[in-house]
N, C-alpha and C positions, 0 to 999 in steps of 0.2 A: 504493500500500500504506500502511495506517495505521501511525503510529509509536506503539507502546504506551507508550514512555517519556513522550512528549509528552502523551498522553491521561491517563496516571496523574498527571502533574504538575498538569494543569489540574483534574482531578476533586478532588484534595486541596487545591486552592487555593494551591499552592506557586508560587514564582517559577519560571517556565520557564527553560530554558537548555540542557538536554541535547541538544535538537534543533539547537543551534548548535555542536555539538562533533563532532570525528572524522568517521566515515563518514556520520553523519546530515547532514552538510553537502553531501554529494555531489549530491543531487538539487536542491539550492537554488542551486547555482552557475550563472552564466551560461554557462560552458563548462568541461568537465573532460575532459582528454585521456586517452590510453592509459596504464595502469599508474601513475596518480597515487596516492600513498600519503598518507593523512591519519591521523596517529596519534590514538589515542582521546582524548587530553587537549588537543588543539589546539582553539581556539575562534575563531569569526569572526562579526562582525556585519556587516550589509549585504552578505551573501554573494551576493545577486543581482547585485552589481556586479563579481564576481570571475571571472577567466578564468585557468585553470591548465592549462598545456600538458603534453605527454607526459612521463612518468617523473619528474616533480618530486615533492618530499617536504616535508611540513610536520610537524615533530616535536612531541612532547608539550610542554605548557605554553607554547605560542605563543599570543599573543592578537593578532588582526588586526581592524582596522576597515577594511573594503574601501573606505570613503569614496565618492568620486565614481566611482572605478574602480581596480581592482587587476588587474594582468596579471603572470603569472609564466610564463616561457618553459620550454623543455625542459631536463630534467636539472638543475634548480636545487634547492637545499636551504635551507630555513629551519629553523635548529636550535633547541634547547631554550631556552625563556624569552625568545625574541625578542618584541618588541612593535612592531607597525606600527599607527600611530594618527593621527588628526587630521582626517579627512574630505576630504582632497584626493585627487589621483591618485598611485598608486605603480606604477612600471613596473620589473619585474625581468626581465632578459634571460635568455638561454640560459646554462646552466652557471655560474650565480652561486651563491656560498656566502655565507650570512650567519651569523656565528658566535654562540655562546650569549650570552644576556644583552644583545644589541644592541637599542637603541631607535631606531626609524625614525619621526621626528616630522614630520608634514606640516602641522602648525599650531603657532602660539604666540600668546600673548596680547600685545596692545599694552599696555605697562606705563605709559607716560607719560600722565598726566592722566586715566586710567581705572582701574577696578577689575579685578583679575586673578582673576575668579571667573565661573563659568557659572551659568545659571538665575537670573540677576538681571535687573532691568528693562532693556529695550532702551535704548540710549544710554548705559548706564553701563559697558559693557565692549565690547571688540572683539577678534575672533579673526582673525589673519592667516594665510592659507593659502599653501602652496608645494608644487608637485608635486616628487616625488623620482624619479630615474631611476638604476637600476643597469644599466649596459651589459653586454653579453655578457662572460663570463669574468672579471668583477670578483670580488674576494675581500675579505670584511670579517671581521676577527678578532673575538674575544670582547669583550663589554662596551664596544662603541663606541656613540657617539651621532651620528646622522645628522640634521642640522637641515633645516628646510623650504627647498625650492627648490634643493637640491643635485643635481648630476649627477655620478655616479662613472663615470669613463671606462672604455672597454673594457680589460679585463685589469688594471685598477688593483688594487693590494694596499693594504689599510688595516690597519695593525697593531693589536694588542689595545689597548683603552683609549682609542682616538682619539676626538676630537670633530671631526666633519667639518662645517665651516661655509662651505665654498666648493667650487666645481667642481674635480674632480680630473682630471688629464690621463691619457690612455690609457697603460697599461703602466708607470705610475709606481708607486713604493713609498713609502708615507706612514706616518709615525709622529707621535705627540705630541698635545699638547692646548694650542691647536688643532693640527691635523695639518700637517705640512710634508713636502715631498718630500725623500727622502734617496738615491734611486737609481732604477734602471729594472729592470723585470722582463724576463727573457729570454722571448721568444715561443716557443711550441712549434715544433719542427722540422717540416719537410715530412713526414717519416716518421710523426711522432706525429699530425699533422693528417690524414694519409691514414687511419690507423687509426680516428680519430674519425669521419671522414666516410663510411666505407664501409658501416657497418651501420645508420646512423640517417639518416632524411630530415630535414635541417636547413633545407630550402628554404621550408617553410611556416611563416608567422608570423601572428599575429593581425592 
């Protein structure tokens, strides 16, 4: 089916972009699962590299560069004003929450001996890439910065305003700039886990 917004943009000679937003993304994704919700003002580039599993949500004013690969598991939520960028791989597990205003950075410039600008001649700048992983049940509060190459362990909690510059242990609670562990998160009880597992098939993953 033709996209009238895209056609109108091209005919008027305007910069295209509406086709990279909201539900217009759905047919461009490498995989989209059941009941995935893409809010109208979320935007994604390189969406052909993105896999989004069942029931996950991307809210308004999120900008994502799917880079080499983006995978989002089941029942995860990317909230308002989150940025995922950089061109490497980002893997987000099941039941992950990424809070408003958080920046997930999969690349950074080499600053020593080179210029820190893009679109300048080869050999004058260098971008360093690092894949980022959010394991199942991790929780990231508002306005955090996740730096390249970091793995956030299963169930880990990252408090608001944290800078994450190292791997985080599973089920730890972290705060600060840079973040430090201050405690442990209690795992869900058997009864709670049973309620989670009985209605959703969690066995299938990408």
